[in-house]
C-alpha positions in Angstrom: -20.6 -30.1 -9.2 -17.8 -27.6 -8.8 -17.6 -24.3 -7.0 -14.0 -23.1 -7.5 -12.4 -19.8 -8.1 -8.8 -18.7 -8.7 -7.9 -15.0 -8.4 -4.5 -13.2 -8.8 -4.7 -9.6 -7.6 -3.6 -7.0 -5.1 -4.8 -6.7 -1.5 -6.9 -3.6 -1.0 -6.6 -3.4 2.8 -4.8 -5.2 5.6 -6.7 -8.2 6.9 -9.1 -7.7 9.8 -8.8 -10.6 12.3 -11.7 -11.9 14.3 -12.3 -15.0 16.4 -15.4 -17.0 16.9 -16.6 -17.7 20.4 -15.1 -21.2 19.9 -11.7 -19.7 19.1 -11.6 -20.2 15.3 -9.6 -17.5 13.6 -11.2 -15.5 10.7 -9.4 -13.0 8.4 -11.3 -10.7 6.1 -9.8 -8.4 3.4 -10.5 -7.0 0.0 -8.6 -7.9 -3.2 -8.7 -6.2 -6.6 -8.3 -7.9 -9.9 -7.8 -5.9 -13.1 -8.8 -6.6 -16.7 -7.3 -4.6 -19.5 -8.2 -4.5 -23.2 -8.2 -2.2 -26.2 -11.4 -0.8 -27.5 -12.4 -0.4 -31.1 -10.5 2.9 -31.3 -7.4 1.3 -30.0 -7.6 3.0 -26.6 -6.5 1.0 -23.6 -9.5 0.2 -21.2 -9.3 -1.1 -17.7 -11.9 -2.6 -15.3 -11.1 -3.3 -11.7 -13.2 -5.9 -9.8 -13.2 -5.9 -6.0 -13.6 -9.2 -4.1 -14.2 -9.8 -0.4 -11.9 -12.6 0.8 -12.5 -14.6 4.0 -10.0 -17.1 5.4 -10.5 -19.4 8.3 -8.4 -21.3 10.9 -4.6 -21.6 10.2 -4.9 -19.8 6.8 -6.6 -16.9 8.6 -3.7 -16.7 11.1 -1.1 -16.7 8.3 -3.0 -14.0 6.4 -3.2 -11.9 9.5 0.5 -12.2 10.1 1.9 -11.8 6.6 -0.6 -10.2 4.3 -0.6 -6.4 3.9 -2.2 -3.9 1.7 -0.8 -3.8 -1.9 0.6 -7.4 -1.9 0.1 -9.5 -4.9 -1.7 -12.7 -4.0 -2.9 -15.9 -5.5 -6.2 -17.1 -3.9 -7.9 -20.3 -4.6 -11.3 -20.9 -3.0 -15.0 -21.0 -3.5 -17.8 -18.5 -3.9 -20.1 -18.0 -1.0 -23.4 -16.0 -1.0 -24.8 -14.8 2.4 -27.8 -12.8 3.4 -29.1 -11.4 6.6 -31.7 -9.0 8.0 -30.3 -5.7 9.3 -31.5 -4.1 12.6 -33.8 -1.9 10.5 -35.4 -4.9 8.8 -33.6 -4.5 5.4 -32.1 -7.5 3.7 -28.3 -7.4 3.2 -26.4 -9.5 0.7 -22.7 -10.3 0.3 -20.7 -12.4 -2.1 -17.4 -13.6 -0.6 -14.5 -15.8 -1.7 -13.8 -18.4 1.0 -10.0 -18.9 0.6 -8.7 -22.5 0.7 -5.2 -21.7 -0.7 -3.2 -18.5 -0.5 0.2 -17.9 -2.1 2.1 -14.7 -1.7 3.5 -13.7 -5.1 6.6 -11.5 -5.2 7.7 -12.2 -1.7 6.4 -11.1 1.7 7.3 -10.0 5.1 5.7 -10.0 8.6 3.8 -6.9 9.3 6.1 -6.0 12.2 9.2 -6.3 10.0 10.0 -3.0 8.4 12.3 -3.0 5.4 15.7 -2.1 6.7 18.5 -0.7 4.6 21.4 -3.1 4.8 24.8 -2.6 3.6 27.2 -5.4 2.7 30.9 -4.9 3.1 32.7 -6.2 0.0 36.3 -7.2 -0.1 38.7 -4.3 0.6 40.0 -2.6 -2.5 43.7 -2.9 -2.9 46.2 -0.9 -5.0 46.4 -3.1 -8.1 49.5 -1.4 -9.5 51.7 -4.4 -8.7 49.4 -7.0 -10.4 51.3 -8.5 -13.4 48.4 -8.5 -15.9 
């Protein structure tokens, strides 16, 4: 049997980091995937699906350090269904994607690194009036 999912989408919010009492890292964030098509009238239609992503251990630490809202990610993992009883006795359900592989598409930076404008000094411009060609 196989429980595998592959998603390519944009991060909806910065990961929230948590640690279990045993010290295991956990990162939670949302991710949006978009499907587009043309309807019978030829008008473009779009559907956005939101997914809850959970990463554990070293992958969680990497997500916490590098993943930010708006990034394009490739996530490979498995679907997990959980349920629990709330304090008021109501049943709660959640479907999560437990990430096993994460790839940043289109580059990435640490959260602390802010894009800085850099200038590169090129070769000095010379008067080319004495060049023979």
